[in-house]
Gaussian input, Z-matrix of N, CA and C with variables (Angstrom, degrees):
# hf/3-21g

backbone

0 1
 N
 C     1     B1
 C     2     B2     1     A1
 N     3     B3     2     A2     1     D1
 C     4     B4     3     A3     2     D2
 C     5     B5     4     A4     3     D3
 N     6     B6     5     A5     4     D4
 C     7     B7     6     A6     5     D5
 C     8     B8     7     A7     6     D6
 N     9     B9     8     A8     7     D7
 C    10    B10     9     A9     8     D8
 C    11    B11    10    A10     9     D9
 N    12    B12    11    A11    10    D10
 C    13    B13    12    A12    11    D11
 C    14    B14    13    A13    12    D12
 N    15    B15    14    A14    13    D13
 C    16    B16    15    A15    14    D14
 C    17    B17    16    A16    15    D15
 N    18    B18    17    A17    16    D16
 C    19    B19    18    A18    17    D17
 C    20    B20    19    A19    18    D18
 N    21    B21    20    A20    19    D19
 C    22    B22    21    A21    20    D20
 C    23    B23    22    A22    21    D21
 N    24    B24    23    A23    22    D22
 C    25    B25    24    A24    23    D23
 C    26    B26    25    A25    24    D24
 N    27    B27    26    A26    25    D25
 C    28    B28    27    A27    26    D26
 C    29    B29    28    A28    27    D27
 N    30    B30    29    A29    28    D28
 C    31    B31    30    A30    29    D29
 C    32    B32    31    A31    30    D30
 N    33    B33    32    A32    31    D31
 C    34    B34    33    A33    32    D32
 C    35    B35    34    A34    33    D33
 N    36    B36    35    A35    34    D34
 C    37    B37    36    A36    35    D35
 C    38    B38    37    A37    36    D36
 N    39    B39    38    A38    37    D37
 C    40    B40    39    A39    38    D38
 C    41    B41    40    A40    39    D39
 N    42    B42    41    A41    40    D40
 C    43    B43    42    A42    41    D41
 C    44    B44    43    A43    42    D42
 N    45    B45    44    A44    43    D43
 C    46    B46    45    A45    44    D44
 C    47    B47    46    A46    45    D45
 N    48    B48    47    A47    46    D46
 C    49    B49    48    A48    47    D47
 C    50    B50    49    A49    48    D48
 N    51    B51    50    A50    49    D49
 C    52    B52    51    A51    50    D50
 C    53    B53    52    A52    51    D51
 N    54    B54    53    A53    52    D52
 C    55    B55    54    A54    53    D53
 C    56    B56    55    A55    54    D54
 N    57    B57    56    A56    55    D55
 C    58    B58    57    A57    56    D56
 C    59    B59    58    A58    57    D57
 N    60    B60    59    A59    58    D58
 C    61    B61    60    A60    59    D59
 C    62    B62    61    A61    60    D60
 N    63    B63    62    A62    61    D61
 C    64    B64    63    A63    62    D62
 C    65    B65    64    A64    63    D63
 N    66    B66    65    A65    64    D64
 C    67    B67    66    A66    65    D65
 C    68    B68    67    A67    66    D66
 N    69    B69    68    A68    67    D67
 C    70    B70    69    A69    68    D68
 C    71    B71    70    A70    69    D69
 N    72    B72    71    A71    70    D70
 C    73    B73    72    A72    71    D71
 C    74    B74    73    A73    72    D72
 N    75    B75    74    A74    73    D73
 C    76    B76    75    A75    74    D74
 C    77    B77    76    A76    75    D75
 N    78    B78    77    A77    76    D76
 C    79    B79    78    A78    77    D77
 C    80    B80    79    A79    78    D78
 N    81    B81    80    A80    79    D79
 C    82    B82    81    A81    80    D80
 C    83    B83    82    A82    81    D81
 N    84    B84    83    A83    82    D82
 C    85    B85    84    A84    83    D83
 C    86    B86    85    A85    84    D84
 N    87    B87    86    A86    85    D85
 C    88    B88    87    A87    86    D86
 C    89    B89    88    A88    87    D87
 N    90    B90    89    A89    88    D88
 C    91    B91    90    A90    89    D89
 C    92    B92    91    A91    90    D90
 N    93    B93    92    A92    91    D91
 C    94    B94    93    A93    92    D92
 C    95    B95    94    A94    93    D93
 N    96    B96    95    A95    94    D94
 C    97    B97    96    A96    95    D95
 C    98    B98    97    A97    96    D96
 N    99    B99    98    A98    97    D97
 C   100   B100    99    A99    98    D98
 C   101   B101   100   A100    99    D99
 N   102   B102   101   A101   100   D100
 C   103   B103   102   A102   101   D101
 C   104   B104   103   A103   102   D102
 N   105   B105   104   A104   103   D103
 C   106   B106   105   A105   104   D104
 C   107   B107   106   A106   105   D105
 N   108   B108   107   A107   106   D106
 C   109   B109   108   A108   107   D107
 C   110   B110   109   A109   108   D108
 N   111   B111   110   A110   109   D109
 C   112   B112   111   A111   110   D110
 C   113   B113   112   A112   111   D111
 N   114   B114   113   A113   112   D112
 C   115   B115   114   A114   113   D113
 C   116   B116   115   A115   114   D114
 N   117   B117   116   A116   115   D115
 C   118   B118   117   A117   116   D116
 C   119   B119   118   A118   117   D117
 N   120   B120   119   A119   118   D118
 C   121   B121   120   A120   119   D119
 C   122   B122   121   A121   120   D120
 N   123   B123   122   A122   121   D121
 C   124   B124   123   A123   122   D122
 C   125   B125   124   A124   123   D123
 N   126   B126   125   A125   124   D124
 C   127   B127   126   A126   125   D125
 C   128   B128   127   A127   126   D126
 N   129   B129   128   A128   127   D127
 C   130   B130   129   A129   128   D128
 C   131   B131   130   A130   129   D129
 N   132   B132   131   A131   130   D130
 C   133   B133   132   A132   131   D131
 C   134   B134   133   A133   132   D132
 N   135   B135   134   A134   133   D133
 C   136   B136   135   A135   134   D134
 C   137   B137   136   A136   135   D135
 N   138   B138   137   A137   136   D136
 C   139   B139   138   A138   137   D137
 C   140   B140   139   A139   138   D138
 N   141   B141   140   A140   139   D139
 C   142   B142   141   A141   140   D140
 C   143   B143   142   A142   141   D141
 N   144   B144   143   A143   142   D142
 C   145   B145   144   A144   143   D143
 C   146   B146   145   A145   144   D144
 N   147   B147   146   A146   145   D145
 C   148   B148   147   A147   146   D146
 C   149   B149   148   A148   147   D147
 N   150   B150   149   A149   148   D148
 C   151   B151   150   A150   149   D149
 C   152   B152   151   A151   150   D150
 N   153   B153   152   A152   151   D151
 C   154   B154   153   A153   152   D152
 C   155   B155   154   A154   153   D153
 N   156   B156   155   A155   154   D154
 C   157   B157   156   A156   155   D155
 C   158   B158   157   A157   156   D156
 N   159   B159   158   A158   157   D157
 C   160   B160   159   A159   158   D158
 C   161   B161   160   A160   159   D159
 N   162   B162   161   A161   160   D160
 C   163   B163   162   A162   161   D161
 C   164   B164   163   A163   162   D162
 N   165   B165   164   A164   163   D163
 C   166   B166   165   A165   164   D164
 C   167   B167   166   A166   165   D165
 N   168   B168   167   A167   166   D166
 C   169   B169   168   A168   167   D167
 C   170   B170   169   A169   168   D168
 N   171   B171   170   A170   169   D169
 C   172   B172   171   A171   170   D170
 C   173   B173   172   A172   171   D171
 N   174   B174   173   A173   172   D172
 C   175   B175   174   A174   173   D173
 C   176   B176   175   A175   174   D174
 N   177   B177   176   A176   175   D175
 C   178   B178   177   A177   176   D176
 C   179   B179   178   A178   177   D177
 N   180   B180   179   A179   178   D178
 C   181   B181   180   A180   179   D179
 C   182   B182   181   A181   180   D180
 N   183   B183   182   A182   181   D181
 C   184   B184   183   A183   182   D182
 C   185   B185   184   A184   183   D183
 N   186   B186   185   A185   184   D184
 C   187   B187   186   A186   185   D185
 C   188   B188   187   A187   186   D186
 N   189   B189   188   A188   187   D187
 C   190   B190   189   A189   188   D188
 C   191   B191   190   A190   189   D189
 N   192   B192   191   A191   190   D190
 C   193   B193   192   A192   191   D191
 C   194   B194   193   A193   192   D192
 N   195   B195   194   A194   193   D193
 C   196   B196   195   A195   194   D194
 C   197   B197   196   A196   195   D195
 N   198   B198   197   A197   196   D196
 C   199   B199   198   A198   197   D197
 C   200   B200   199   A199   198   D198
 N   201   B201   200   A200   199   D199
 C   202   B202   201   A201   200   D200
 C   203   B203   202   A202   201   D201
 N   204   B204   203   A203   202   D202
 C   205   B205   204   A204   203   D203
 C   206   B206   205   A205   204   D204
 N   207   B207   206   A206   205   D205
 C   208   B208   207   A207   206   D206
 C   209   B209   208   A208   207   D207
 N   210   B210   209   A209   208   D208
 C   211   B211   210   A210   209   D209
 C   212   B212   211   A211   210   D210
 N   213   B213   212   A212   211   D211
 C   214   B214   213   A213   212   D212
 C   215   B215   214   A214   213   D213
 N   216   B216   215   A215   214   D214
 C   217   B217   216   A216   215   D215
 C   218   B218   217   A217   216   D216
 N   219   B219   218   A218   217   D217
 C   220   B220   219   A219   218   D218
 C   221   B221   220   A220   219   D219
 N   222   B222   221   A221   220   D220
 C   223   B223   222   A222   221   D221
 C   224   B224   223   A223   222   D222
 N   225   B225   224   A224   223   D223
 C   226   B226   225   A225   224   D224
 C   227   B227   226   A226   225   D225
 N   228   B228   227   A227   226   D226
 C   229   B229   228   A228   227   D227
 C   230   B230   229   A229   228   D228
 N   231   B231   230   A230   229   D229
 C   232   B232   231   A231   230   D230
 C   233   B233   232   A232   231   D231
 N   234   B234   233   A233   232   D232
 C   235   B235   234   A234   233   D233
 C   236   B236   235   A235   234   D234

   B1=1.4497
   B2=1.5279
   B3=1.3076
   B4=1.4679
   B5=1.5211
   B6=1.3099
   B7=1.4605
   B8=1.5154
   B9=1.3146
   B10=1.4622
   B11=1.5131
   B12=1.3185
   B13=1.4539
   B14=1.5149
   B15=1.3043
   B16=1.4562
   B17=1.5182
   B18=1.2891
   B19=1.4621
   B20=1.5260
   B21=1.3227
   B22=1.4649
   B23=1.5181
   B24=1.3146
   B25=1.4667
   B26=1.5220
   B27=1.3389
   B28=1.4692
   B29=1.5190
   B30=1.3151
   B31=1.4515
   B32=1.5219
   B33=1.3133
   B34=1.4635
   B35=1.5310
   B36=1.3121
   B37=1.4599
   B38=1.5241
   B39=1.3122
   B40=1.4643
   B41=1.5189
   B42=1.3185
   B43=1.4613
   B44=1.5167
   B45=1.3298
   B46=1.4544
   B47=1.5238
   B48=1.3195
   B49=1.4527
   B50=1.5114
   B51=1.3238
   B52=1.4601
   B53=1.5218
   B54=1.3192
   B55=1.4660
   B56=1.5270
   B57=1.3456
   B58=1.4579
   B59=1.5256
   B60=1.3226
   B61=1.4627
   B62=1.5249
   B63=1.3272
   B64=1.4568
   B65=1.5273
   B66=1.3207
   B67=1.4582
   B68=1.5270
   B69=1.3239
   B70=1.4623
   B71=1.5297
   B72=1.3295
   B73=1.4576
   B74=1.5207
   B75=1.3295
   B76=1.4642
   B77=1.5315
   B78=1.3011
   B79=1.4566
   B80=1.5168
   B81=1.3211
   B82=1.4564
   B83=1.5220
   B84=1.3161
   B85=1.4580
   B86=1.5265
   B87=1.3222
   B88=1.4586
   B89=1.5278
   B90=1.3289
   B91=1.4687
   B92=1.5327
   B93=1.3092
   B94=1.4575
   B95=1.5244
   B96=1.3330
   B97=1.4646
   B98=1.5297
   B99=1.3509
   B100=1.4723
   B101=1.5260
   B102=1.3374
   B103=1.4660
   B104=1.5278
   B105=1.3236
   B106=1.4689
   B107=1.5261
   B108=1.3357
   B109=1.4602
   B110=1.5260
   B111=1.3354
   B112=1.4621
   B113=1.5243
   B114=1.3206
   B115=1.4606
   B116=1.5251
   B117=1.3251
   B118=1.4569
   B119=1.5172
   B120=1.3258
   B121=1.4619
   B122=1.5291
   B123=1.3345
   B124=1.4673
   B125=1.5293
   B126=1.3505
   B127=1.4645
   B128=1.5319
   B129=1.3255
   B130=1.4626
   B131=1.5198
   B132=1.3173
   B133=1.4622
   B134=1.5277
   B135=1.3297
   B136=1.4733
   B137=1.5277
   B138=1.3281
   B139=1.4664
   B140=1.5289
   B141=1.3204
   B142=1.4592
   B143=1.5321
   B144=1.3265
   B145=1.4626
   B146=1.5248
   B147=1.3396
   B148=1.4689
   B149=1.5195
   B150=1.3271
   B151=1.4647
   B152=1.5338
   B153=1.3235
   B154=1.4682
   B155=1.5291
   B156=1.3283
   B157=1.4692
   B158=1.5251
   B159=1.3317
   B160=1.4681
   B161=1.5227
   B162=1.3328
   B163=1.4687
   B164=1.5231
   B165=1.3169
   B166=1.4697
   B167=1.5232
   B168=1.3404
   B169=1.4623
   B170=1.5278
   B171=1.3290
   B172=1.4566
   B173=1.5184
   B174=1.3433
   B175=1.4667
   B176=1.5309
   B177=1.3201
   B178=1.4561
   B179=1.5252
   B180=1.3310
   B181=1.4705
   B182=1.5365
   B183=1.3296
   B184=1.4716
   B185=1.5265
   B186=1.3269
   B187=1.4675
   B188=1.5241
   B189=1.3274
   B190=1.4624
   B191=1.5292
   B192=1.3195
   B193=1.4668
   B194=1.5278
   B195=1.3337
   B196=1.4624
   B197=1.5276
   B198=1.3274
   B199=1.4613
   B200=1.5110
   B201=1.3088
   B202=1.4646
   B203=1.5321
   B204=1.3320
   B205=1.4576
   B206=1.5241
   B207=1.3064
   B208=1.4627
   B209=1.5180
   B210=1.3385
   B211=1.4570
   B212=1.5223
   B213=1.3115
   B214=1.4567
   B215=1.5209
   B216=1.3131
   B217=1.4695
   B218=1.5111
   B219=1.3244
   B220=1.4481
   B221=1.5281
   B222=1.2982
   B223=1.4608
   B224=1.5299
   B225=1.3174
   B226=1.4675
   B227=1.5306
   B228=1.3003
   B229=1.4571
   B230=1.5185
   B231=1.3252
   B232=1.4628
   B233=1.5288
   B234=1.3014
   B235=1.4608
   B236=1.5098
   A1=108.29
   A2=117.61
   A3=122.59
   A4=110.23
   A5=115.89
   A6=121.29
   A7=108.95
   A8=116.31
   A9=117.50
   A10=109.64
   A11=114.29
   A12=119.66
   A13=109.46
   A14=114.98
   A15=120.69
   A16=109.70
   A17=115.65
   A18=122.25
   A19=108.15
   A20=117.72
   A21=122.81
   A22=108.75
   A23=114.85
   A24=119.45
   A25=109.60
   A26=115.91
   A27=121.34
   A28=107.67
   A29=116.73
   A30=121.16
   A31=109.92
   A32=116.04
   A33=121.67
   A34=109.15
   A35=115.33
   A36=122.37
   A37=106.78
   A38=117.00
   A39=121.50
   A40=109.07
   A41=115.03
   A42=122.66
   A43=106.80
   A44=116.64
   A45=120.35
   A46=109.81
   A47=114.31
   A48=121.03
   A49=109.20
   A50=116.76
   A51=119.51
   A52=108.68
   A53=117.67
   A54=119.96
   A55=113.38
   A56=117.96
   A57=121.11
   A58=113.17
   A59=114.48
   A60=123.34
   A61=105.17
   A62=115.95
   A63=120.52
   A64=109.14
   A65=116.21
   A66=122.29
   A67=107.21
   A68=116.17
   A69=121.83
   A70=108.75
   A71=116.76
   A72=120.46
   A73=109.05
   A74=116.21
   A75=122.04
   A76=109.25
   A77=115.94
   A78=120.74
   A79=108.57
   A80=115.74
   A81=121.85
   A82=108.89
   A83=115.58
   A84=122.14
   A85=107.57
   A86=115.72
   A87=121.45
   A88=106.95
   A89=118.03
   A90=120.86
   A91=111.38
   A92=115.00
   A93=121.45
   A94=110.73
   A95=117.53
   A96=120.34
   A97=113.07
   A98=118.72
   A99=121.47
   A100=109.14
   A101=117.52
   A102=120.38
   A103=114.31
   A104=117.78
   A105=119.95
   A106=112.28
   A107=116.80
   A108=120.92
   A109=110.52
   A110=116.66
   A111=120.91
   A112=109.78
   A113=116.22
   A114=122.27
   A115=109.31
   A116=115.82
   A117=121.60
   A118=108.80
   A119=115.96
   A120=120.95
   A121=108.72
   A122=117.79
   A123=120.72
   A124=113.13
   A125=117.74
   A126=119.26
   A127=111.01
   A128=117.39
   A129=120.65
   A130=110.55
   A131=116.75
   A132=121.10
   A133=110.11
   A134=117.05
   A135=120.45
   A136=110.66
   A137=117.10
   A138=120.63
   A139=110.52
   A140=117.67
   A141=120.83
   A142=111.02
   A143=117.30
   A144=120.77
   A145=110.37
   A146=116.86
   A147=121.23
   A148=110.02
   A149=117.07
   A150=120.95
   A151=109.63
   A152=117.49
   A153=120.78
   A154=110.51
   A155=117.17
   A156=120.82
   A157=110.60
   A158=116.91
   A159=120.53
   A160=110.61
   A161=115.89
   A162=119.79
   A163=110.43
   A164=116.92
   A165=120.93
   A166=111.34
   A167=116.11
   A168=121.08
   A169=112.14
   A170=117.21
   A171=120.40
   A172=113.71
   A173=117.29
   A174=121.81
   A175=109.44
   A176=115.28
   A177=121.78
   A178=112.38
   A179=118.47
   A180=121.48
   A181=110.55
   A182=116.95
   A183=120.55
   A184=110.52
   A185=116.63
   A186=120.10
   A187=111.50
   A188=116.47
   A189=120.07
   A190=111.59
   A191=117.28
   A192=120.58
   A193=110.98
   A194=116.35
   A195=121.20
   A196=112.82
   A197=116.39
   A198=118.31
   A199=111.65
   A200=115.40
   A201=121.17
   A202=108.35
   A203=116.82
   A204=122.39
   A205=110.55
   A206=115.12
   A207=122.82
   A208=107.53
   A209=115.65
   A210=120.50
   A211=109.58
   A212=115.26
   A213=120.19
   A214=108.60
   A215=115.73
   A216=119.95
   A217=107.77
   A218=116.89
   A219=119.70
   A220=109.74
   A221=114.01
   A222=120.96
   A223=109.13
   A224=117.51
   A225=119.23
   A226=110.29
   A227=115.80
   A228=121.08
   A229=110.28
   A230=115.89
   A231=120.40
   A232=109.90
   A233=115.57
   A234=120.39
   A235=109.55
   D1=126.31
   D2=-178.55
   D3=-80.25
   D4=139.17
   D5=176.68
   D6=-103.16
   D7=130.70
   D8=177.26
   D9=-84.96
   D10=145.03
   D11=-178.36
   D12=-124.22
   D13=154.09
   D14=175.97
   D15=-69.45
   D16=148.46
   D17=177.06
   D18=-92.15
   D19=133.96
   D20=178.13
   D21=-112.64
   D22=142.99
   D23=-179.18
   D24=-150.94
   D25=142.80
   D26=174.68
   D27=-77.78
   D28=138.41
   D29=178.10
   D30=-149.36
   D31=165.03
   D32=179.84
   D33=-95.75
   D34=131.02
   D35=171.62
   D36=-113.39
   D37=132.22
   D38=178.66
   D39=-92.40
   D40=132.91
   D41=177.50
   D42=-122.82
   D43=132.72
   D44=179.26
   D45=-123.66
   D46=152.71
   D47=176.64
   D48=-178.74
   D49=138.09
   D50=-177.04
   D51=55.44
   D52=-137.40
   D53=179.50
   D54=-88.81
   D55=10.67
   D56=-172.29
   D57=-110.93
   D58=148.53
   D59=167.10
   D60=-128.46
   D61=135.38
   D62=-176.43
   D63=-126.72
   D64=128.60
   D65=175.06
   D66=-91.67
   D67=108.01
   D68=-176.09
   D69=-108.76
   D70=126.74
   D71=177.51
   D72=-83.99
   D73=126.25
   D74=-179.11
   D75=-132.98
   D76=167.31
   D77=175.24
   D78=-99.87
   D79=126.68
   D80=177.43
   D81=-108.35
   D82=151.24
   D83=177.87
   D84=-113.72
   D85=130.64
   D86=176.45
   D87=-106.40
   D88=105.52
   D89=-176.60
   D90=-62.84
   D91=150.43
   D92=179.87
   D93=-61.81
   D94=-40.33
   D95=-175.96
   D96=-74.71
   D97=-16.74
   D98=175.99
   D99=-150.73
   D100=76.92
   D101=-176.18
   D102=-70.30
   D103=-4.05
   D104=178.64
   D105=-85.36
   D106=-9.22
   D107=-174.26
   D108=-117.88
   D109=109.60
   D110=178.86
   D111=-74.43
   D112=138.52
   D113=178.27
   D114=-119.76
   D115=147.63
   D116=177.18
   D117=-112.16
   D118=143.69
   D119=176.99
   D120=-67.31
   D121=150.28
   D122=-179.89
   D123=-54.32
   D124=-38.66
   D125=-179.81
   D126=-68.17
   D127=-29.97
   D128=176.42
   D129=-69.12
   D130=-41.28
   D131=177.64
   D132=-62.47
   D133=-42.98
   D134=178.05
   D135=-62.57
   D136=-39.93
   D137=178.20
   D138=-63.02
   D139=-43.64
   D140=178.98
   D141=-63.72
   D142=-35.26
   D143=175.17
   D144=-64.72
   D145=-38.67
   D146=177.70
   D147=-64.44
   D148=-41.31
   D149=177.87
   D150=-61.58
   D151=-40.76
   D152=177.44
   D153=-61.99
   D154=-39.54
   D155=177.19
   D156=-63.14
   D157=-42.36
   D158=178.02
   D159=-62.20
   D160=-39.65
   D161=179.49
   D162=-64.20
   D163=-45.11
   D164=178.29
   D165=-61.14
   D166=-37.83
   D167=-178.30
   D168=-80.65
   D169=-10.07
   D170=-179.32
   D171=75.55
   D172=26.45
   D173=-179.27
   D174=-82.06
   D175=80.25
   D176=-174.77
   D177=-62.31
   D178=-36.90
   D179=179.75
   D180=-60.94
   D181=-44.92
   D182=179.28
   D183=-67.68
   D184=-39.67
   D185=-179.83
   D186=-62.90
   D187=-38.94
   D188=-178.57
   D189=-67.19
   D190=-26.00
   D191=175.64
   D192=-78.49
   D193=-25.93
   D194=-176.13
   D195=-80.53
   D196=-31.92
   D197=-176.90
   D198=175.04
   D199=-163.29
   D200=-179.84
   D201=-83.83
   D202=124.52
   D203=-172.29
   D204=-103.12
   D205=135.02
   D206=174.77
   D207=-121.91
   D208=143.24
   D209=-178.52
   D210=-123.11
   D211=138.14
   D212=177.32
   D213=-70.92
   D214=133.62
   D215=177.44
   D216=-81.60
   D217=142.23
   D218=179.14
   D219=-72.57
   D220=149.18
   D221=-179.40
   D222=-74.80
   D223=145.36
   D224=177.16
   D225=-65.45
   D226=146.08
   D227=179.66
   D228=-67.74
   D229=143.76
   D230=177.73
   D231=-69.05
   D232=141.25
   D233=-177.86
   D234=-94.05

């Protein structure tokens, strides 16, 4: 009897906080009963929350270890 298994795939999750957006690569699980809906493990969700905290705190060194970091450019001053 064959056992069906969930499909796992690496994907990018975007995390934002403060002036930063971070593209973090994570592993998602696609359950057999609903392969259209990617699920994240609880520890992955906690890690993404930590990355959001680092972004809010402006911890650029930690963000750069987590993924690709983008920063919002400041708007030009009104003349």
